[in-house]
Backbone bond lengths (Angstrom), bond angles and torsions (degrees), N, CA, C in turn:
res aa  C-N    CA-C-N  psi(-1)  N-CA   C-N-CA  omega(-1)  CA-C   N-CA-C  phi
1 M - - - 1.454 - - 1.531 111.82 -
2 H 1.329 115.33 11.83 1.454 118.59 176.83 1.522 110.72 -67.18
3 I 1.317 116.32 142.37 1.457 121.32 168.54 1.516 106.73 -98.10
4 S 1.320 116.54 136.43 1.455 120.81 -177.10 1.522 111.34 -78.82
5 E 1.326 115.63 159.95 1.458 120.98 176.70 1.522 110.54 -69.06
6 G 1.333 115.62 153.56 1.452 121.21 177.62 1.509 114.40 79.74
7 V 1.340 116.98 11.03 1.468 120.95 -176.52 1.523 111.54 -104.65
8 L 1.326 117.03 -44.80 1.457 121.15 -173.26 1.524 111.91 -87.52
9 S 1.325 114.79 156.26 1.464 120.70 178.55 1.527 110.23 -76.78
10 A 1.324 115.88 161.29 1.466 121.24 -178.43 1.530 112.78 -59.33
11 P 1.342 120.00 -44.40 1.473 118.97 179.30 1.526 113.29 -59.77
12 V 1.334 116.82 -38.25 1.462 119.83 178.84 1.522 110.36 -68.11
13 L 1.335 116.75 -40.64 1.463 120.62 178.58 1.528 111.32 -63.68
14 I 1.326 116.24 -43.69 1.465 120.39 -179.38 1.525 110.78 -66.46
15 G 1.333 116.51 -44.65 1.462 120.37 178.64 1.520 111.67 -61.70
16 G 1.336 116.31 -43.64 1.454 119.86 178.42 1.513 112.33 -64.10
17 G 1.330 116.38 -39.99 1.455 120.01 178.50 1.518 112.05 -63.65
18 A 1.330 116.55 -41.32 1.463 120.92 -179.80 1.530 110.77 -65.46
19 L 1.325 117.27 -44.02 1.462 120.90 179.62 1.527 111.14 -65.83
20 A 1.335 116.28 -39.93 1.464 119.83 179.17 1.527 110.59 -64.98
21 A 1.328 117.00 -40.40 1.464 120.59 178.86 1.522 110.57 -63.32
22 A 1.341 116.74 -44.11 1.465 120.54 180.00 1.530 110.80 -63.90
23 G 1.333 116.71 -44.80 1.460 120.10 179.23 1.517 112.41 -64.36
24 T 1.331 116.76 -37.43 1.461 120.74 -179.89 1.529 111.17 -68.16
25 V 1.321 116.73 -42.34 1.471 120.37 177.67 1.524 110.35 -61.12
26 L 1.332 116.20 -45.52 1.465 119.69 179.59 1.526 110.70 -64.47
27 G 1.337 115.83 -40.19 1.457 119.76 179.11 1.515 112.75 -63.77
28 L 1.332 116.83 -41.52 1.460 120.45 179.17 1.524 111.34 -66.13
29 R 1.320 116.79 -35.41 1.461 120.08 178.34 1.520 111.99 -66.72
30 R 1.332 116.68 -29.31 1.464 120.30 -178.18 1.530 112.02 -96.08
31 L 1.323 117.28 1.70 1.465 121.05 -179.24 1.520 108.86 -88.41
32 D 1.332 116.60 99.35 1.464 119.48 -179.97 1.530 110.45 -83.66
33 F 1.319 115.62 175.00 1.466 120.91 -174.71 1.524 111.91 -59.67
34 D 1.333 116.75 -41.54 1.458 120.49 -177.24 1.527 112.77 -68.33
35 S 1.329 117.02 -18.35 1.465 120.77 -177.20 1.522 112.70 -94.06
36 I 1.332 117.32 -6.44 1.472 119.52 -176.00 1.527 111.48 -64.21
37 M 1.324 117.71 -46.16 1.461 120.53 -178.62 1.529 112.18 -64.64
38 P 1.367 119.23 -49.41 1.467 118.17 175.82 1.531 112.86 -58.88
39 A 1.329 116.45 -37.75 1.467 119.37 179.06 1.516 110.92 -63.87
40 A 1.333 117.16 -41.41 1.464 120.91 179.06 1.525 111.05 -65.27
41 L 1.336 116.54 -43.04 1.464 120.46 179.91 1.524 111.63 -64.48
42 L 1.337 116.37 -43.60 1.456 119.94 -178.73 1.523 111.32 -71.09
43 S 1.324 117.52 -34.12 1.461 120.19 174.82 1.524 110.14 -63.16
44 S 1.338 116.67 -38.93 1.465 121.10 176.93 1.521 110.97 -65.37
45 A 1.336 116.62 -42.17 1.461 120.45 178.24 1.521 110.89 -62.97
46 F 1.330 116.42 -41.54 1.464 121.35 176.14 1.525 110.33 -60.15
47 F 1.330 116.85 -44.27 1.460 122.23 -179.52 1.522 110.79 -60.00
48 V 1.339 116.98 -47.85 1.459 120.98 -176.95 1.529 111.43 -69.49
49 A 1.342 116.55 -43.92 1.466 119.98 -178.41 1.519 111.60 -60.97
50 S 1.323 116.59 -35.73 1.462 120.53 -176.70 1.524 113.29 -78.21
51 L 1.338 117.36 -6.27 1.460 119.16 179.70 1.525 111.98 -71.54
52 V 1.336 116.44 -27.72 1.465 120.37 179.05 1.516 107.70 -93.89
53 H 1.331 116.38 101.56 1.464 119.70 -175.13 1.518 110.76 -138.70
54 V 1.350 114.90 157.07 1.455 122.96 -179.51 1.520 108.63 -117.38
55 P 1.346 119.58 119.50 1.466 121.30 -179.51 1.533 111.96 -64.19
56 I 1.345 115.25 134.71 1.464 122.39 175.22 1.525 106.97 -133.24
57 G 1.327 117.28 100.51 1.465 121.36 -178.31 1.516 110.03 58.88
58 P 1.346 117.75 -129.83 1.465 120.31 179.07 1.521 113.58 -82.15
59 G 1.331 117.20 3.66 1.454 121.32 179.91 1.516 110.57 -127.13
60 S 1.326 115.95 -166.34 1.451 120.89 178.61 1.522 109.06 -155.17
61 V 1.344 116.59 157.86 1.460 121.54 178.41 1.516 109.30 -117.46
62 H 1.340 116.21 147.21 1.455 122.08 -177.71 1.523 108.32 -172.21
63 L 1.316 116.67 167.52 1.461 119.92 172.19 1.525 109.04 -63.87
64 V 1.315 116.04 140.31 1.467 120.78 -176.17 1.525 111.43 -118.63
65 L 1.335 117.12 -40.53 1.472 123.22 -176.02 1.520 112.27 65.69
66 S 1.331 117.05 20.79 1.465 119.79 -178.86 1.526 111.60 -66.70
67 G 1.324 117.68 -33.93 1.464 119.66 176.87 1.518 111.32 -61.10
68 L 1.330 116.07 -41.90 1.463 120.90 177.71 1.520 110.82 -63.80
69 L 1.336 116.75 -44.11 1.466 120.09 178.75 1.521 111.20 -62.72
70 G 1.325 116.59 -39.37 1.451 119.87 179.60 1.515 111.90 -65.26
71 L 1.347 117.05 -44.55 1.464 120.85 -178.71 1.520 112.12 -63.60
72 T 1.318 117.13 -36.62 1.458 120.53 -174.35 1.529 113.53 -91.77
73 L 1.345 117.06 -33.01 1.466 120.03 -172.34 1.522 114.48 -109.37
74 G 1.316 118.01 -21.15 1.460 119.21 -175.64 1.526 110.56 64.58
75 W 1.327 117.06 -134.84 1.467 121.35 -178.51 1.521 112.22 -62.45
76 A 1.318 117.73 -22.80 1.463 120.27 178.86 1.521 112.21 -66.45
77 C 1.331 117.61 -10.76 1.465 118.98 176.08 1.534 111.13 -68.05
78 F 1.337 117.60 -21.72 1.469 119.62 177.30 1.529 111.26 -60.61
79 P 1.360 119.61 -57.18 1.464 117.62 177.68 1.520 113.34 -64.59
80 A 1.343 118.17 -32.58 1.463 120.71 179.63 1.529 110.86 -64.02
81 I 1.317 116.67 -45.03 1.462 120.95 179.38 1.525 110.48 -70.55
82 L 1.333 116.47 -38.49 1.465 120.06 178.71 1.525 111.51 -59.10
83 V 1.327 116.70 -44.18 1.459 120.52 179.34 1.529 110.81 -62.91
84 G 1.335 116.12 -44.97 1.457 119.90 179.06 1.519 112.53 -60.52
85 L 1.322 116.73 -44.67 1.464 121.18 179.19 1.529 111.69 -66.19
86 F 1.340 116.24 -38.08 1.461 119.95 178.96 1.534 110.58 -62.35
87 L 1.327 116.80 -45.61 1.456 120.41 179.98 1.524 111.29 -65.43
88 Q 1.323 116.99 -37.87 1.460 119.79 177.20 1.522 111.13 -64.16
89 A 1.321 116.52 -40.08 1.467 120.45 179.97 1.520 111.04 -67.16
90 V 1.328 117.04 -40.88 1.464 120.88 -176.82 1.524 111.89 -72.73
91 F 1.341 116.49 -45.75 1.460 119.86 -173.31 1.529 113.94 -88.55
92 F 1.328 117.46 -31.37 1.463 119.43 -172.91 1.525 113.74 -124.61
93 Q 1.329 117.75 0.56 1.456 122.59 179.61 1.530 112.89 58.96
94 F 1.345 116.83 32.06 1.458 120.79 172.36 1.524 107.78 -83.39
95 G 1.302 117.34 126.76 1.455 120.48 -176.71 1.511 109.64 72.62
96 G 1.319 117.54 -111.95 1.458 121.94 179.91 1.512 109.99 155.84
97 L 1.318 116.19 170.08 1.458 120.78 -177.54 1.515 112.36 -75.85
98 T 1.339 118.03 -38.02 1.461 119.52 -178.54 1.523 111.72 -70.06
99 I 1.324 116.44 -24.53 1.460 121.05 -177.85 1.528 111.57 -98.52
100 L 1.344 116.27 3.77 1.459 121.99 -173.92 1.526 112.19 -57.87
101 G 1.329 117.11 -41.69 1.457 120.32 -178.19 1.517 112.60 -63.69
102 V 1.327 116.73 -46.55 1.467 120.79 -179.33 1.524 110.60 -64.29
103 N 1.338 117.06 -45.97 1.460 119.96 179.88 1.526 111.66 -61.88
104 T 1.329 116.57 -36.04 1.468 119.81 177.87 1.522 110.86 -65.09
105 V 1.315 116.84 -45.52 1.469 120.90 -178.54 1.517 111.17 -64.68
106 T 1.334 117.31 -43.22 1.467 119.61 -176.84 1.525 112.16 -64.17
107 M 1.332 117.52 -24.56 1.466 120.03 179.58 1.524 112.82 -99.32
108 A 1.332 117.58 -37.14 1.469 120.24 -174.50 1.520 113.23 -82.90
109 A 1.326 117.77 -38.07 1.465 119.85 -178.27 1.534 112.09 -60.55
110 P 1.346 119.59 -46.35 1.467 118.76 175.64 1.526 112.81 -62.17
111 A 1.332 116.61 -32.67 1.467 119.88 179.18 1.523 110.97 -63.73
112 V 1.324 116.19 -42.87 1.464 120.64 178.56 1.529 110.18 -64.49
113 L 1.321 116.85 -41.67 1.461 120.71 178.70 1.524 111.05 -63.07
114 C 1.328 116.52 -41.27 1.467 119.86 179.77 1.520 111.34 -63.82
115 R 1.321 117.52 -35.40 1.467 119.76 175.42 1.519 110.25 -62.18
116 A 1.332 116.49 -44.20 1.461 120.16 -179.64 1.530 111.20 -62.92
117 L 1.319 117.05 -35.05 1.458 120.96 -176.27 1.530 113.16 -80.81
118 F 1.350 116.90 -37.83 1.462 119.59 -167.90 1.520 114.93 -118.25
119 R 1.314 118.43 -6.88 1.464 120.66 -174.30 1.533 112.45 -57.86
120 R 1.325 117.23 -42.85 1.472 119.14 -175.65 1.528 112.34 -67.78
121 W 1.351 116.44 -23.54 1.460 119.31 -179.91 1.523 111.98 -74.97
122 L 1.335 117.32 -17.04 1.459 119.83 176.66 1.519 111.52 -68.41
123 E 1.330 117.36 -19.59 1.456 121.53 178.68 1.527 111.71 -70.72
124 K 1.328 117.29 -17.41 1.457 122.15 -177.29 1.522 108.66 -106.42
125 P 1.342 117.75 109.76 1.469 120.80 -176.11 1.528 113.36 -52.56
126 G 1.333 117.56 -37.69 1.459 119.62 -179.10 1.514 113.69 -68.41
127 A 1.322 115.92 -32.64 1.458 120.30 -178.03 1.527 112.73 -92.41
128 R 1.333 117.06 -9.84 1.470 121.09 -173.09 1.528 113.74 -59.23
129 P 1.350 119.91 -47.73 1.469 118.43 -179.20 1.525 112.79 -61.15
130 G 1.329 116.92 -42.50 1.460 120.17 179.84 1.519 112.16 -65.65
131 A 1.345 116.17 -39.96 1.459 119.87 179.44 1.519 110.88 -65.90
132 A 1.336 116.53 -42.18 1.462 120.44 179.56 1.525 110.91 -65.53
133 F 1.340 116.64 -41.94 1.465 119.89 177.48 1.528 110.27 -61.32
134 A 1.326 116.05 -46.00 1.463 120.23 -178.96 1.523 111.31 -61.87
135 A 1.331 117.07 -38.99 1.463 120.27 178.88 1.519 110.96 -64.87
136 G 1.336 116.76 -43.83 1.459 119.97 178.12 1.513 112.45 -64.40
137 F 1.327 116.29 -43.23 1.471 121.16 -179.51 1.524 111.11 -66.24
138 L 1.332 115.80 -50.70 1.455 119.98 -173.92 1.527 112.02 -68.71
139 S 1.324 117.31 -33.38 1.469 118.93 179.77 1.521 110.66 -62.27
140 I 1.325 117.82 -38.78 1.472 120.46 179.05 1.521 110.65 -74.11
141 L 1.332 116.93 -38.31 1.460 119.77 177.47 1.523 110.97 -59.93
142 L 1.325 116.20 -48.55 1.464 119.97 -179.04 1.532 111.31 -67.39
143 S 1.326 117.07 -36.97 1.465 120.01 177.06 1.523 110.62 -63.30
144 S 1.336 116.17 -39.52 1.462 119.91 177.57 1.522 111.13 -63.61
145 L 1.333 115.60 -41.79 1.466 119.64 179.62 1.523 111.37 -65.97
146 L 1.335 117.58 -41.69 1.464 120.37 178.51 1.521 111.36 -65.91
147 T 1.324 116.72 -39.23 1.466 120.18 176.91 1.520 110.36 -63.77
148 A 1.326 116.03 -42.34 1.461 120.18 178.60 1.527 110.95 -63.65
149 L 1.326 116.83 -40.51 1.463 120.25 178.10 1.523 111.58 -64.31
150 A 1.333 116.70 -40.79 1.458 120.23 178.36 1.523 110.88 -60.99
151 L 1.323 116.57 -40.72 1.461 120.53 177.81 1.521 111.21 -68.31
152 A 1.336 116.31 -44.48 1.464 120.50 -178.21 1.520 112.23 -64.54
153 F 1.348 117.19 -38.76 1.462 121.02 179.20 1.527 112.24 -69.48
154 S 1.323 116.48 -21.55 1.463 120.18 -178.85 1.521 111.93 -83.85
155 D 1.326 116.32 -38.92 1.464 119.89 -177.06 1.523 108.35 -162.37
156 E 1.311 117.21 128.90 1.468 120.58 -179.87 1.527 111.66 -61.84
157 G 1.333 116.23 -23.47 1.462 119.39 178.95 1.512 113.33 -66.50
158 F 1.341 116.31 -15.00 1.459 120.23 -179.33 1.526 112.58 -90.20
159 I 1.327 118.37 -0.83 1.465 120.39 -175.76 1.526 110.86 -61.40
160 A 1.320 117.23 -43.45 1.465 120.25 179.60 1.525 110.33 -63.71
161 T 1.333 116.23 -40.73 1.467 120.11 177.69 1.521 110.87 -64.47
162 A 1.337 116.15 -39.22 1.458 120.61 178.97 1.524 110.87 -62.35
163 Q 1.326 116.50 -42.12 1.459 120.05 178.23 1.528 111.15 -64.27
164 T 1.327 115.95 -40.06 1.462 120.36 178.10 1.517 110.93 -62.97
165 M 1.338 116.15 -38.90 1.448 120.35 -179.22 1.522 111.34 -64.25
166 I 1.327 117.41 -40.67 1.462 120.30 178.37 1.519 109.99 -63.34
167 A 1.333 117.10 -46.23 1.466 121.04 -179.67 1.524 111.18 -62.65
168 A 1.342 116.44 -40.08 1.460 120.26 -178.82 1.517 112.13 -66.50
169 N 1.317 117.37 -24.90 1.457 121.31 -177.73 1.521 113.73 -86.84
170 V 1.321 118.98 -6.04 1.465 120.97 -179.05 1.528 111.69 -58.38
171 P 1.359 119.41 -47.44 1.474 117.62 176.47 1.519 112.62 -62.18
172 V 1.344 116.53 -35.37 1.463 120.19 178.74 1.526 110.29 -64.05
173 M 1.337 117.17 -37.05 1.464 120.92 179.14 1.530 110.62 -59.48
174 V 1.323 115.87 -45.01 1.463 120.42 -178.75 1.524 110.56 -67.03
175 I 1.334 116.31 -47.30 1.461 120.31 179.77 1.524 110.75 -61.22
176 E 1.331 115.51 -43.32 1.460 120.28 179.94 1.527 110.54 -61.62
177 G 1.334 116.87 -38.04 1.456 120.07 178.23 1.512 112.06 -61.84
178 F 1.335 117.26 -46.61 1.463 120.74 -179.82 1.532 111.72 -67.05
179 V 1.332 116.69 -41.17 1.465 120.27 179.53 1.532 110.36 -63.32
180 T 1.332 116.25 -43.75 1.465 120.20 179.40 1.523 111.04 -63.70
181 A 1.336 117.01 -42.54 1.470 120.54 178.95 1.526 110.74 -62.24
182 F 1.330 116.84 -41.37 1.471 120.51 -179.88 1.525 111.08 -65.05
183 I 1.337 116.47 -46.91 1.465 120.27 -177.35 1.529 110.93 -65.82
184 V 1.324 116.80 -43.40 1.467 119.80 179.24 1.521 110.69 -62.00
185 G 1.333 117.13 -42.25 1.456 120.52 177.84 1.520 112.08 -61.98
186 F 1.322 116.02 -40.60 1.460 120.50 178.98 1.526 111.24 -66.18
187 I 1.327 116.35 -46.11 1.467 120.29 -179.78 1.528 110.63 -62.96
188 A 1.341 116.66 -39.32 1.471 120.20 -179.58 1.516 111.87 -61.37
189 K 1.338 117.06 -27.48 1.469 120.33 -179.25 1.523 112.52 -86.89
190 V 1.338 117.10 -39.71 1.467 119.21 -172.19 1.526 113.97 -98.69
191 Q 1.329 117.74 -29.79 1.467 120.01 -179.58 1.528 110.02 -152.42
192 P 1.329 116.79 68.87 1.470 120.86 -173.83 1.518 114.18 -63.95
193 E 1.339 117.63 -18.12 1.460 118.89 179.68 1.530 112.21 -63.96
194 I 1.332 117.07 -24.13 1.461 119.60 177.05 1.524 110.33 -63.58
195 L 1.334 114.97 -35.64 1.466 120.01 178.67 1.527 111.87 -85.71
196 Q 1.337 116.31 -5.82 1.458 121.89 179.49 1.533 110.96 57.57
197 L 1.335 115.17 44.28 1.457 120.50 -178.12 1.518 110.53 -83.17
198 R 1.305 115.04 138.91 1.472 120.84 176.11 1.529 110.14 -89.21
199 S 1.348 115.89 -34.86 1.466 119.56 178.52 1.507 108.56 -107.44
200 M 1.322 117.82 120.65 1.457 121.52 -175.80 1.525 109.73 -98.79
201 S 1.310 113.34 158.32 1.478 117.98 175.59 1.509 109.47 -140.09
């Protein structure tokens, strides 16, 4: 879901950079000592998962795990995703440095929203798989929509590409939902403190 460099207009790049900076500052302020290790592990998982990607026009689709990062880290997913994207840009030229802010926002903002929507349902063992699936699915859907909007706001000629990108991500949304549900279920059994659950199962 990376957008390549040289595609977006300057106002979109500046706006994305400003939002990413604000989200990262807020995330770092809320990242306590006990959350550093989970944040590092999840940032690594995000980095590895995003290495397998399929190019779609000026962007690409791949597993993101942003829903999982949002559920576990909250606002701290902003710096976690930023670090992963930065390393991908430096080592593998995925996305790029000038587009780093926009790519961070398109992936981290939906993750934070999914935490707000589904976090409380993780406390209920019966609802946990559905909530985790919904977070994984919706995070990719919203990321696709934000990526499409970034392209559309930059040039009307990208509207068709933006629509294609959303359609191409539909299978990823489903896969991401199942992967997120599986991982959340596993973590809830072996190390529930990562999910900060009050009711264990």
